[in-house]
N, CA and C atoms of all chains as a GROMACS GRO file, in nm:
protein
  540
    1MET      N    1 -12.824  -2.236 -25.116
    1MET     CA    2 -12.834  -2.367 -25.051
    1MET      C    3 -12.808  -2.477 -25.153
    2SER      N    4 -12.735  -2.579 -25.115
    2SER     CA    5 -12.710  -2.694 -25.202
    2SER      C    6 -12.757  -2.821 -25.134
    3GLU      N    7 -12.768  -2.927 -25.214
    3GLU     CA    8 -12.809  -3.056 -25.158
    3GLU      C    9 -12.690  -3.150 -25.153
    4PHE      N   10 -12.676  -3.219 -25.043
    4PHE     CA   11 -12.566  -3.313 -25.024
    4PHE      C   12 -12.626  -3.447 -24.980
    5ARG      N   13 -12.579  -3.554 -25.044
    5ARG     CA   14 -12.633  -3.686 -25.005
    5ARG      C   15 -12.526  -3.763 -24.929
    6PHE      N   16 -12.571  -3.831 -24.824
    6PHE     CA   17 -12.481  -3.906 -24.738
    6PHE      C   18 -12.539  -4.045 -24.711
    7ALA      N   19 -12.451  -4.136 -24.668
    7ALA     CA   20 -12.495  -4.262 -24.608
    7ALA      C   21 -12.436  -4.269 -24.469
    8VAL      N   22 -12.514  -4.321 -24.376
    8VAL     CA   23 -12.464  -4.349 -24.241
    8VAL      C   24 -12.463  -4.501 -24.224
    9ASN      N   25 -12.345  -4.557 -24.206
    9ASN     CA   26 -12.331  -4.700 -24.187
    9ASN      C   27 -12.322  -4.729 -24.038
   10VAL      N   28 -12.418  -4.806 -23.988
   10VAL     CA   29 -12.426  -4.835 -23.845
   10VAL      C   30 -12.396  -4.984 -23.826
   11ALA      N   31 -12.305  -5.015 -23.735
   11ALA     CA   32 -12.270  -5.156 -23.712
   11ALA      C   33 -12.256  -5.180 -23.562
   12PRO      N   34 -12.280  -5.305 -23.519
   12PRO     CA   35 -12.257  -5.337 -23.378
   12PRO      C   36 -12.110  -5.311 -23.344
   13LYS      N   37 -12.083  -5.251 -23.228
   13LYS     CA   38 -11.945  -5.228 -23.187
   13LYS      C   39 -11.872  -5.362 -23.170
   14PRO      N   40 -11.740  -5.362 -23.192
   14PRO     CA   41 -11.664  -5.485 -23.167
   14PRO      C   42 -11.689  -5.535 -23.025
   15GLY      N   43 -11.710  -5.663 -23.011
   15GLY     CA   44 -11.734  -5.720 -22.879
   15GLY      C   45 -11.881  -5.727 -22.842
   16ILE      N   46 -11.965  -5.652 -22.913
   16ILE     CA   47 -12.108  -5.656 -22.887
   16ILE      C   48 -12.169  -5.771 -22.967
   17LEU      N   49 -12.256  -5.847 -22.900
   17LEU     CA   50 -12.321  -5.961 -22.964
   17LEU      C   51 -12.395  -5.917 -23.091
   18ASP      N   52 -12.382  -5.995 -23.197
   18ASP     CA   53 -12.448  -5.963 -23.323
   18ASP      C   54 -12.529  -6.085 -23.369
   19PRO      N   55 -12.651  -6.101 -23.316
   19PRO     CA   56 -12.729  -6.221 -23.344
   19PRO      C   57 -12.759  -6.240 -23.493
   20GLN      N   58 -12.780  -6.131 -23.566
   20GLN     CA   59 -12.806  -6.146 -23.710
   20GLN      C   60 -12.682  -6.198 -23.783
   21GLY      N   61 -12.566  -6.149 -23.741
   21GLY     CA   62 -12.442  -6.199 -23.802
   21GLY      C   63 -12.423  -6.348 -23.775
   22ARG      N   64 -12.453  -6.390 -23.651
   22ARG     CA   65 -12.440  -6.532 -23.618
   22ARG      C   66 -12.541  -6.615 -23.698
   23ALA      N   67 -12.662  -6.560 -23.719
   23ALA     CA   68 -12.764  -6.632 -23.796
   23ALA      C   69 -12.716  -6.652 -23.940
   24VAL      N   70 -12.655  -6.548 -23.997
   24VAL     CA   71 -12.603  -6.561 -24.134
   24VAL      C   72 -12.496  -6.670 -24.137
   25GLU      N   73 -12.403  -6.666 -24.041
   25GLU     CA   74 -12.296  -6.767 -24.041
   25GLU      C   75 -12.354  -6.907 -24.025
   26GLY      N   76 -12.463  -6.918 -23.948
   26GLY     CA   77 -12.526  -7.049 -23.932
   26GLY      C   78 -12.594  -7.099 -24.058
   27SER      N   79 -12.628  -7.009 -24.150
   27SER     CA   80 -12.694  -7.049 -24.274
   27SER      C   81 -12.595  -7.091 -24.382
   28LEU      N   82 -12.468  -7.056 -24.365
   28LEU     CA   83 -12.372  -7.077 -24.474
   28LEU      C   84 -12.356  -7.224 -24.508
   29GLY      N   85 -12.355  -7.308 -24.404
   29GLY     CA   86 -12.341  -7.451 -24.428
   29GLY      C   87 -12.452  -7.507 -24.517
   30HIS      N   88 -12.575  -7.461 -24.490
   30HIS     CA   89 -12.688  -7.509 -24.570
   30HIS      C   90 -12.675  -7.468 -24.716
   31LEU      N   91 -12.609  -7.355 -24.738
   31LEU     CA   92 -12.592  -7.307 -24.877
   31LEU      C   93 -12.466  -7.367 -24.940
   32GLY      N   94 -12.392  -7.446 -24.863
   32GLY     CA   95 -12.269  -7.504 -24.917
   32GLY      C   96 -12.159  -7.402 -24.938
   33VAL      N   97 -12.161  -7.294 -24.858
   33VAL     CA   98 -12.059  -7.189 -24.872
   33VAL      C   99 -11.955  -7.204 -24.761
   34GLU      N  100 -11.828  -7.207 -24.799
   34GLU     CA  101 -11.720  -7.219 -24.701
   34GLU      C  102 -11.628  -7.098 -24.707
   35GLY      N  103 -11.553  -7.076 -24.600
   35GLY     CA  104 -11.451  -6.972 -24.602
   35GLY      C  105 -11.503  -6.833 -24.574
   36VAL      N  106 -11.625  -6.823 -24.520
   36VAL     CA  107 -11.680  -6.691 -24.486
   36VAL      C  108 -11.678  -6.673 -24.335
   37THR      N  109 -11.620  -6.564 -24.289
   37THR     CA  110 -11.609  -6.539 -24.145
   37THR      C  111 -11.638  -6.390 -24.116
   38GLY      N  112 -11.643  -6.359 -23.988
   38GLY     CA  113 -11.654  -6.219 -23.947
   38GLY      C  114 -11.775  -6.147 -24.002
   39VAL      N  115 -11.890  -6.213 -24.003
   39VAL     CA  116 -12.010  -6.150 -24.057
   39VAL      C  117 -12.069  -6.053 -23.952
   40ARG      N  118 -12.090  -5.929 -23.991
   40ARG     CA  119 -12.153  -5.829 -23.905
   40ARG      C  120 -12.269  -5.770 -23.982
   41VAL      N  121 -12.385  -5.766 -23.919
   41VAL     CA  122 -12.503  -5.711 -23.986
   41VAL      C  123 -12.540  -5.578 -23.920
   42GLY      N  124 -12.548  -5.474 -23.999
   42GLY     CA  125 -12.584  -5.342 -23.948
   42GLY      C  126 -12.687  -5.276 -24.037
   43ARG      N  127 -12.703  -5.146 -24.018
   43ARG     CA  128 -12.798  -5.068 -24.097
   43ARG      C  129 -12.723  -4.968 -24.183
   44ARG      N  130 -12.792  -4.925 -24.288
   44ARG     CA  131 -12.738  -4.818 -24.372
   44ARG      C  132 -12.851  -4.722 -24.403
   45VAL      N  133 -12.834  -4.598 -24.361
   45VAL     CA  134 -12.935  -4.495 -24.384
   45VAL      C  135 -12.880  -4.396 -24.485
   46GLU      N  136 -12.952  -4.374 -24.595
   46GLU     CA  137 -12.911  -4.274 -24.692
   46GLU      C  138 -13.006  -4.155 -24.682
   47LEU      N  139 -12.952  -4.035 -24.697
   47LEU     CA  140 -13.036  -3.916 -24.684
   47LEU      C  141 -12.975  -3.798 -24.758
   48THR      N  142 -13.060  -3.705 -24.795
   48THR     CA  143 -13.017  -3.582 -24.862
   48THR      C  144 -13.040  -3.465 -24.766
   49VAL      N  145 -12.939  -3.381 -24.753
   49VAL     CA  146 -12.947  -3.266 -24.664
   49VAL      C  147 -12.926  -3.138 -24.744
   50GLU      N  148 -13.017  -3.044 -24.727
   50GLU     CA  149 -13.001  -2.913 -24.790
   50GLU      C  150 -12.932  -2.821 -24.691
   51ALA      N  151 -12.823  -2.762 -24.734
   51ALA     CA  152 -12.747  -2.675 -24.643
   51ALA      C  153 -12.659  -2.582 -24.726
   52ALA      N  154 -12.604  -2.482 -24.659
   52ALA     CA  155 -12.520  -2.384 -24.729
   52ALA      C  156 -12.386  -2.446 -24.768
   53THR      N  157 -12.332  -2.532 -24.681
   53THR     CA  158 -12.201  -2.592 -24.708
   53THR      C  159 -12.205  -2.741 -24.674
   54GLU      N  160 -12.110  -2.816 -24.729
   54GLU     CA  161 -12.103  -2.958 -24.698
   54GLU      C  162 -12.077  -2.979 -24.549
   55SER      N  163 -11.998  -2.893 -24.492
   55SER     CA  164 -11.965  -2.910 -24.349
   55SER      C  165 -12.088  -2.891 -24.260
   56GLU      N  166 -12.173  -2.796 -24.299
   56GLU     CA  167 -12.298  -2.775 -24.225
   56GLU      C  168 -12.391  -2.896 -24.244
   57ALA      N  169 -12.398  -2.948 -24.366
   57ALA     CA  170 -12.481  -3.065 -24.393
   57ALA      C  171 -12.431  -3.185 -24.312
   58ARG      N  172 -12.300  -3.200 -24.307
   58ARG     CA  173 -12.242  -3.314 -24.234
   58ARG      C  174 -12.272  -3.304 -24.084
   59ALA      N  175 -12.276  -3.182 -24.031
   59ALA     CA  176 -12.308  -3.165 -23.890
   59ALA      C  177 -12.450  -3.213 -23.861
   60THR      N  178 -12.542  -3.186 -23.953
   60THR     CA  179 -12.680  -3.235 -23.937
   60THR      C  180 -12.683  -3.387 -23.938
   61VAL      N  181 -12.609  -3.447 -24.032
   61VAL     CA  182 -12.606  -3.593 -24.041
   61VAL      C  183 -12.547  -3.654 -23.914
   62ASP      N  184 -12.442  -3.591 -23.865
   62ASP     CA  185 -12.378  -3.641 -23.743
   62ASP      C  186 -12.475  -3.637 -23.625
   63ARG      N  187 -12.551  -3.532 -23.616
   63ARG     CA  188 -12.649  -3.520 -23.506
   63ARG      C  189 -12.757  -3.629 -23.519
   64LEU      N  190 -12.807  -3.647 -23.642
   64LEU     CA  191 -12.911  -3.750 -23.664
   64LEU      C  192 -12.856  -3.889 -23.636
   65ALA      N  193 -12.732  -3.912 -23.676
   65ALA     CA  194 -12.672  -4.044 -23.651
   65ALA      C  195 -12.668  -4.072 -23.501
   66HIS      N  196 -12.626  -3.971 -23.423
   66HIS     CA  197 -12.619  -3.988 -23.278
   66HIS      C  198 -12.756  -4.006 -23.214
   67GLU      N  199 -12.854  -3.926 -23.259
   67GLU     CA  200 -12.981  -3.921 -23.187
   67GLU      C  201 -13.087  -4.016 -23.240
   68LEU      N  202 -13.072  -4.059 -23.368
   68LEU     CA  203 -13.182  -4.131 -23.432
   68LEU      C  204 -13.140  -4.264 -23.496
   69PHE      N  205 -13.023  -4.267 -23.559
   69PHE     CA  206 -12.988  -4.384 -23.639
   69PHE      C  207 -12.914  -4.490 -23.559
   70ALA      N  208 -12.832  -4.448 -23.464
   70ALA     CA  209 -12.748  -4.544 -23.393
   70ALA      C  210 -12.771  -4.535 -23.243
   71ASN      N  211 -12.753  -4.646 -23.176
   71ASN     CA  212 -12.750  -4.648 -23.030
   71ASN      C  213 -12.603  -4.644 -22.988
   72PRO      N  214 -12.554  -4.528 -22.943
   72PRO     CA  215 -12.410  -4.512 -22.921
   72PRO      C  216 -12.352  -4.607 -22.816
   73LEU      N  217 -12.438  -4.666 -22.733
   73LEU     CA  218 -12.388  -4.761 -22.633
   73LEU      C  219 -12.337  -4.888 -22.697
   74ILE      N  220 -12.406  -4.932 -22.801
   74ILE     CA  221 -12.372  -5.064 -22.857
   74ILE      C  222 -12.340  -5.060 -23.006
   75GLU      N  223 -12.356  -4.942 -23.068
   75GLU     CA  224 -12.332  -4.935 -23.212
   75GLU      C  225 -12.234  -4.824 -23.246
   76ALA      N  226 -12.155  -4.848 -23.350
   76ALA     CA  227 -12.067  -4.746 -23.404
   76ALA      C  228 -12.120  -4.706 -23.541
   77PHE      N  229 -12.093  -4.581 -23.582
   77PHE     CA  230 -12.137  -4.542 -23.717
   77PHE      C  231 -12.026  -4.465 -23.787
   78GLU      N  232 -12.034  -4.466 -23.918
   78GLU     CA  233 -11.946  -4.380 -23.998
   78GLU      C  234 -12.030  -4.313 -24.105
   79ILE      N  235 -11.992  -4.190 -24.136
   79ILE     CA  236 -12.067  -4.111 -24.234
   79ILE      C  237 -11.990  -4.111 -24.365
   80GLU      N  238 -12.063  -4.136 -24.474
   80GLU     CA  239 -12.001  -4.148 -24.606
   80GLU      C  240 -12.070  -4.051 -24.700
   81ARG      N  241 -11.994  -3.971 -24.772
   81ARG     CA  242 -12.052  -3.880 -24.870
   81ARG      C  243 -12.083  -3.959 -24.996
   82ILE      N  244 -12.200  -3.941 -25.052
   82ILE     CA  245 -12.237  -4.008 -25.178
   82ILE      C  246 -12.245  -3.904 -25.288
   83GLU      N  247 -12.170  -3.925 -25.394
   83GLU     CA  248 -12.178  -3.837 -25.510
   83GLU      C  249 -12.270  -3.903 -25.611
   84LEU      N  250 -12.377  -3.834 -25.643
   84LEU     CA  251 -12.476  -3.895 -25.732
   84LEU      C  252 -12.527  -3.791 -25.830
   85PRO      N  253 -12.576  -3.835 -25.946
   85PRO     CA  254 -12.647  -3.742 -26.033
   85PRO      C  255 -12.764  -3.681 -25.956
   86ALA      N  256 -12.795  -3.555 -25.982
   86ALA     CA  257 -12.897  -3.483 -25.905
   86ALA      C  258 -13.030  -3.557 -25.900
   87GLU      N  259 -13.069  -3.623 -26.009
   87GLU     CA  260 -13.202  -3.683 -26.010
   87GLU      C  261 -13.209  -3.807 -25.922
   88VAL      N  262 -13.095  -3.872 -25.898
   88VAL     CA  263 -13.095  -3.989 -25.810
   88VAL      C  264 -13.092  -3.944 -25.664
   89ALA      N  265 -13.032  -3.828 -25.639
   89ALA     CA  266 -13.015  -3.782 -25.501
   89ALA      C  267 -13.147  -3.739 -25.439
   90ARG      N  268 -13.251  -3.723 -25.520
   90ARG     CA  269 -13.377  -3.672 -25.465
   90ARG      C  270 -13.465  -3.783 -25.412
   91MET      N  271 -10.428  -6.902 -25.051
   91MET     CA  272 -10.558  -6.842 -25.018
   91MET      C  273 -10.537  -6.708 -24.945
   92SER      N  274 -10.616  -6.611 -24.981
   92SER     CA  275 -10.610  -6.481 -24.914
   92SER      C  276 -10.748  -6.447 -24.858
   93GLU      N  277 -10.749  -6.347 -24.770
   93GLU     CA  278 -10.878  -6.302 -24.714
   93GLU      C  279 -10.915  -6.167 -24.772
   94PHE      N  280 -11.040  -6.153 -24.809
   94PHE     CA  281 -11.092  -6.030 -24.867
   94PHE      C  282 -11.215  -5.990 -24.787
   95ARG      N  283 -11.221  -5.861 -24.750
   95ARG     CA  284 -11.339  -5.816 -24.676
   95ARG      C  285 -11.425  -5.727 -24.765
   96PHE      N  286 -11.556  -5.749 -24.753
   96PHE     CA  287 -11.652  -5.677 -24.836
   96PHE      C  288 -11.765  -5.624 -24.747
   97ALA      N  289 -11.838  -5.526 -24.801
   97ALA     CA  290 -11.967  -5.488 -24.745
   97ALA      C  291 -12.070  -5.504 -24.855
   98VAL      N  292 -12.188  -5.550 -24.817
   98VAL     CA  293 -12.302  -5.554 -24.909
   98VAL      C  294 -12.404  -5.453 -24.858
   99ASN      N  295 -12.432  -5.350 -24.937
   99ASN     CA  296 -12.530  -5.248 -24.900
   99ASN      C  297 -12.662  -5.282 -24.967
  100VAL      N  298 -12.764  -5.305 -24.886
  100VAL     CA  299 -12.895  -5.346 -24.935
  100VAL      C  300 -12.993  -5.232 -24.910
  101ALA      N  301 -13.067  -5.191 -25.013
  101ALA     CA  302 -13.163  -5.081 -24.996
  101ALA      C  303 -13.292  -5.114 -25.069
  102PRO      N  304 -13.404  -5.059 -25.021
  102PRO     CA  305 -13.530  -5.077 -25.094
  102PRO      C  306 -13.514  -5.022 -25.236
  103LYS      N  307 -13.566  -5.094 -25.335
  103LYS     CA  308 -13.560  -5.043 -25.473
  103LYS      C  309 -13.638  -4.913 -25.484
  104PRO      N  310 -13.598  -4.826 -25.578
  104PRO     CA  311 -13.677  -4.704 -25.602
  104PRO      C  312 -13.822  -4.740 -25.629
  105GLY      N  313 -13.912  -4.669 -25.568
  105GLY     CA  314 -14.054  -4.695 -25.590
  105GLY      C  315 -14.114  -4.793 -25.490
  106ILE      N  316 -14.028  -4.867 -25.421
  106ILE     CA  317 -14.077  -4.960 -25.319
  106ILE      C  318 -14.094  -4.884 -25.188
  107LEU      N  319 -14.204  -4.910 -25.121
  107LEU     CA  320 -14.234  -4.842 -24.995
  107LEU      C  321 -14.122  -4.866 -24.894
  108ASP      N  322 -14.083  -4.762 -24.822
  108ASP     CA  323 -13.977  -4.774 -24.722
  108ASP      C  324 -14.029  -4.719 -24.590
  109PRO      N  325 -14.101  -4.801 -24.513
  109PRO     CA  326 -14.165  -4.752 -24.390
  109PRO      C  327 -14.065  -4.697 -24.288
  110GLN      N  328 -13.946  -4.757 -24.280
  110GLN     CA  329 -13.846  -4.705 -24.185
  110GLN      C  330 -13.798  -4.566 -24.227
  111GLY      N  331 -13.782  -4.548 -24.358
  111GLY     CA  332 -13.741  -4.416 -24.406
  111GLY      C  333 -13.846  -4.311 -24.376
  112ARG      N  334 -13.975  -4.348 -24.394
  112ARG     CA  335 -14.083  -4.253 -24.364
  112ARG      C  336 -14.086  -4.223 -24.214
  113ALA      N  337 -14.060  -4.325 -24.131
  113ALA     CA  338 -14.060  -4.304 -23.986
  113ALA      C  339 -13.950  -4.207 -23.946
  114VAL      N  340 -13.833  -4.220 -24.008
  114VAL     CA  341 -13.724  -4.126 -23.979
  114VAL      C  342 -13.767  -3.985 -24.018
  115GLU      N  343 -13.823  -3.971 -24.137
  115GLU     CA  344 -13.865  -3.836 -24.181
  115GLU      C  345 -13.971  -3.780 -24.087
  116GLY      N  346 -14.057  -3.866 -24.035
  116GLY     CA  347 -14.159  -3.820 -23.943
  116GLY      C  348 -14.102  -3.774 -23.809
  117SER      N  349 -13.982  -3.821 -23.774
  117SER     CA  350 -13.919  -3.783 -23.647
  117SER      C  351 -13.842  -3.653 -23.656
  118LEU      N  352 -13.812  -3.608 -23.778
  118LEU     CA  353 -13.722  -3.494 -23.794
  118LEU      C  354 -13.779  -3.367 -23.732
  119GLY      N  355 -13.912  -3.350 -23.749
  119GLY     CA  356 -13.975  -3.231 -23.692
  119GLY      C  357 -13.958  -3.223 -23.541
  120HIS      N  358 -13.975  -3.337 -23.474
  120HIS     CA  359 -13.961  -3.341 -23.328
  120HIS      C  360 -13.819  -3.305 -23.285
  121LEU      N  361 -13.723  -3.335 -23.370
  121LEU     CA  362 -13.584  -3.304 -23.338
  121LEU      C  363 -13.547  -3.162 -23.382
  122GLY      N  364 -13.641  -3.094 -23.446
  122GLY     CA  365 -13.610  -2.959 -23.493
  122GLY      C  366 -13.514  -2.956 -23.611
  123VAL      N  367 -13.513  -3.064 -23.690
  123VAL     CA  368 -13.422  -3.072 -23.804
  123VAL      C  369 -13.499  -3.043 -23.932
  124GLU      N  370 -13.448  -2.950 -24.013
  124GLU     CA  371 -13.513  -2.918 -24.141
  124GLU      C  372 -13.419  -2.946 -24.257
  125GLY      N  373 -13.478  -2.958 -24.377
  125GLY     CA  374 -13.396  -2.970 -24.497
  125GLY      C  375 -13.344  -3.109 -24.524
  126VAL      N  376 -13.403  -3.210 -24.458
  126VAL     CA  377 -13.360  -3.349 -24.482
  126VAL      C  378 -13.468  -3.420 -24.564
  127THR      N  379 -13.430  -3.480 -24.675
  127THR     CA  380 -13.525  -3.548 -24.763
  127THR      C  381 -13.465  -3.680 -24.811
  128GLY      N  382 -13.548  -3.758 -24.880
  128GLY     CA  383 -13.499  -3.878 -24.948
  128GLY      C  384 -13.434  -3.978 -24.855
  129VAL      N  385 -13.493  -3.999 -24.737
  129VAL     CA  386 -13.435  -4.095 -24.642
  129VAL      C  387 -13.470  -4.237 -24.684
  130ARG      N  388 -13.369  -4.321 -24.699
  130ARG     CA  389 -13.389  -4.463 -24.729
  130ARG      C  390 -13.315  -4.544 -24.624
  131VAL      N  391 -13.381  -4.640 -24.565
  131VAL     CA  392 -13.317  -4.723 -24.463
  131VAL      C  393 -13.298  -4.864 -24.516
  132GLY      N  394 -13.175  -4.909 -24.514
  132GLY     CA  395 -13.144  -5.043 -24.562
  132GLY      C  396 -13.053  -5.116 -24.465
  133ARG      N  397 -12.995  -5.226 -24.513
  133ARG     CA  398 -12.904  -5.304 -24.431
  133ARG      C  399 -12.763  -5.296 -24.487
  134ARG      N  400 -12.666  -5.325 -24.402
  134ARG     CA  401 -12.527  -5.334 -24.446
  134ARG      C  402 -12.466  -5.457 -24.380
  135VAL      N  403 -12.421  -5.550 -24.462
  135VAL     CA  404 -12.361  -5.673 -24.412
  135VAL      C  405 -12.212  -5.671 -24.447
  136GLU      N  406 -12.127  -5.685 -24.347
  136GLU     CA  407 -11.983  -5.693 -24.372
  136GLU      C  408 -11.938  -5.837 -24.348
  137LEU      N  409 -11.846  -5.883 -24.433
  137LEU     CA  410 -11.800  -6.021 -24.419
  137LEU      C  411 -11.661  -6.038 -24.479
  138THR      N  412 -11.592  -6.140 -24.431
  138THR     CA  413 -11.460  -6.174 -24.482
  138THR      C  414 -11.469  -6.307 -24.556
  139VAL      N  415 -11.411  -6.312 -24.675
  139VAL     CA  416 -11.414  -6.433 -24.757
  139VAL      C  417 -11.272  -6.478 -24.786
  140GLU      N  418 -11.246  -6.605 -24.760
  140GLU     CA  419 -11.116  -6.663 -24.794
  140GLU      C  420 -11.127  -6.725 -24.932
  141ALA      N  421 -11.038  -6.685 -25.021
  141ALA     CA  422 -11.044  -6.736 -25.159
  141ALA      C  423 -10.909  -6.717 -25.224
  142ALA      N  424 -10.893  -6.780 -25.341
  142ALA     CA  425 -10.764  -6.770 -25.411
  142ALA      C  426 -10.747  -6.633 -25.474
  143THR      N  427 -10.855  -6.574 -25.523
  143THR     CA  428 -10.847  -6.444 -25.589
  143THR      C  429 -10.962  -6.355 -25.543
  144GLU      N  430 -10.947  -6.225 -25.562
  144GLU     CA  431 -11.054  -6.133 -25.526
  144GLU      C  432 -11.179  -6.161 -25.608
  145SER      N  433 -11.159  -6.199 -25.734
  145SER     CA  434 -11.276  -6.223 -25.820
  145SER      C  435 -11.356  -6.344 -25.772
  146GLU      N  436 -11.284  -6.446 -25.725
  146GLU     CA  437 -11.352  -6.564 -25.670
  146GLU      C  438 -11.426  -6.527 -25.541
  147ALA      N  439 -11.361  -6.446 -25.456
  147ALA     CA  440 -11.425  -6.402 -25.332
  147ALA      C  441 -11.550  -6.321 -25.363
  148ARG      N  442 -11.540  -6.234 -25.462
  148ARG     CA  443 -11.654  -6.148 -25.497
  148ARG      C  444 -11.772  -6.232 -25.550
  149ALA      N  445 -11.741  -6.340 -25.619
  149ALA     CA  446 -11.848  -6.428 -25.669
  149ALA      C  447 -11.925  -6.490 -25.552
  150THR      N  448 -11.853  -6.528 -25.447
  150THR     CA  449 -11.919  -6.581 -25.327
  150THR      C  450 -12.008  -6.476 -25.264
  151VAL      N  451 -11.958  -6.353 -25.253
  151VAL     CA  452 -12.037  -6.245 -25.192
  151VAL      C  453 -12.162  -6.218 -25.276
  152ASP      N  454 -12.144  -6.218 -25.407
  152ASP     CA  455 -12.258  -6.193 -25.496
  152ASP      C  456 -12.366  -6.299 -25.477
  153ARG      N  457 -12.323  -6.423 -25.463
  153ARG     CA  458 -12.420  -6.530 -25.443
  153ARG      C  459 -12.493  -6.514 -25.310
  154LEU      N  460 -12.418  -6.484 -25.205
  154LEU     CA  461 -12.481  -6.466 -25.073
  154LEU      C  462 -12.576  -6.346 -25.074
  155ALA      N  463 -12.536  -6.240 -25.143
  155ALA     CA  464 -12.623  -6.122 -25.150
  155ALA      C  465 -12.756  -6.159 -25.214
  156HIS      N  466 -12.750  -6.236 -25.324
  156HIS     CA  467 -12.873  -6.277 -25.393
  156HIS      C  468 -12.958  -6.371 -25.308
  157GLU      N  469 -12.892  -6.466 -25.241
  157GLU     CA  470 -12.968  -6.574 -25.178
  157GLU      C  471 -13.002  -6.549 -25.032
  158LEU      N  472 -12.923  -6.461 -24.966
  158LEU     CA  473 -12.936  -6.452 -24.822
  158LEU      C  474 -12.957  -6.309 -24.771
  159PHE      N  475 -12.888  -6.212 -24.830
  159PHE     CA  476 -12.888  -6.077 -24.772
  159PHE      C  477 -13.001  -5.990 -24.826
  160ALA      N  478 -13.036  -6.008 -24.953
  160ALA     CA  479 -13.134  -5.918 -25.015
  160ALA      C  480 -13.250  -5.999 -25.072
  161ASN      N  481 -13.366  -5.938 -25.076
  161ASN     CA  482 -13.481  -5.993 -25.147
  161ASN      C  483 -13.485  -5.924 -25.283
  162PRO      N  484 -13.443  -5.994 -25.389
  162PRO     CA  485 -13.425  -5.928 -25.519
  162PRO      C  486 -13.554  -5.868 -25.575
  163LEU      N  487 -13.669  -5.911 -25.526
  163LEU     CA  488 -13.796  -5.855 -25.575
  163LEU      C  489 -13.811  -5.709 -25.534
  164ILE      N  490 -13.769  -5.678 -25.413
  164ILE     CA  491 -13.796  -5.543 -25.361
  164ILE      C  492 -13.671  -5.468 -25.316
  165GLU      N  493 -13.556  -5.536 -25.321
  165GLU     CA  494 -13.434  -5.470 -25.273
  165GLU      C  495 -13.322  -5.476 -25.378
  166ALA      N  496 -13.243  -5.370 -25.380
  166ALA     CA  497 -13.123  -5.368 -25.464
  166ALA      C  498 -13.001  -5.374 -25.372
  167PHE      N  499 -12.891  -5.428 -25.424
  167PHE     CA  500 -12.770  -5.429 -25.341
  167PHE      C  501 -12.650  -5.390 -25.425
  168GLU      N  502 -12.547  -5.341 -25.355
  168GLU     CA  503 -12.418  -5.318 -25.420
  168GLU      C  504 -12.310  -5.372 -25.330
  169ILE      N  505 -12.206  -5.424 -25.393
  169ILE     CA  506 -12.096  -5.486 -25.319
  169ILE      C  507 -11.979  -5.389 -25.316
  170GLU      N  508 -11.922  -5.373 -25.197
  170GLU     CA  509 -11.815  -5.275 -25.178
  170GLU      C  510 -11.695  -5.347 -25.118
  171ARG      N  511 -11.579  -5.328 -25.176
  171ARG     CA  512 -11.458  -5.388 -25.119
  171ARG      C  513 -11.410  -5.301 -25.003
  172ILE      N  514 -11.377  -5.362 -24.892
  172ILE     CA  515 -11.324  -5.288 -24.777
  172ILE      C  516 -11.177  -5.322 -24.761
  173GLU      N  517 -11.092  -5.221 -24.763
  173GLU     CA  518 -10.950  -5.242 -24.737
  173GLU      C  519 -10.925  -5.210 -24.591
  174LEU      N  520 -10.879  -5.308 -24.518
  174LEU     CA  521 -10.861  -5.290 -24.374
  174LEU      C  522 -10.732  -5.355 -24.329
  175PRO      N  523 -10.675  -5.303 -24.220
  175PRO     CA  524 -10.564  -5.376 -24.159
  175PRO      C  525 -10.608  -5.519 -24.127
  176ALA      N  526 -10.517  -5.613 -24.140
  176ALA     CA  527 -10.552  -5.755 -24.124
  176ALA      C  528 -10.624  -5.783 -23.993
  177GLU      N  529 -10.585  -5.716 -23.885
  177GLU     CA  530 -10.643  -5.751 -23.755
  177GLU      C  531 -10.788  -5.706 -23.744
  178VAL      N  532 -10.827  -5.603 -23.820
  178VAL     CA  533 -10.966  -5.558 -23.815
  178VAL      C  534 -11.053  -5.646 -23.903
  179ALA      N  535 -10.993  -5.700 -24.010
  179ALA     CA  536 -11.070  -5.777 -24.107
  179ALA      C  537 -11.114  -5.911 -24.050
  180ARG      N  538 -11.059  -5.953 -23.939
  180ARG     CA  539 -11.093  -6.086 -23.886
  180ARG      C  540 -11.214  -6.084 -23.797
   0.00000   0.00000   0.00000
């Protein structure tokens, strides 16, 4: 068995209202920041999976992303493999 | 001026309590999932910055990450450049 670390990036689907993103854009003027657009605020879940193969580990992550991390009706997610020194991955 | 898209990944610093991560780990048993450890739940903010150079755009993102996206006392962040077709970056 090996350990594999992943990140799941969850974001509001295109066209879905993103109130946190709008709040950020509304704050930019107060900070004197110009030229920032298209702000989307989502979640990022990092996790380590013990499995025989990376493909088996990824299947677990995919299931968790569907059932626990994202609401598939309004959110999209992508799975990212993280390569890290062993001591950081724990 | 060009447009550059970035993501800012914000996560609880090591050693800082992560109640959402613990909640996820507590749910794994109910889902019948084993072998998952080290769950950390953070935020991911994606944004487009208009600037003369990528380095200037990145400086804006760094400032926003410090002042708006992350609480530097308890959270760490990393900035990631996103290469996307122009129509998605908007």
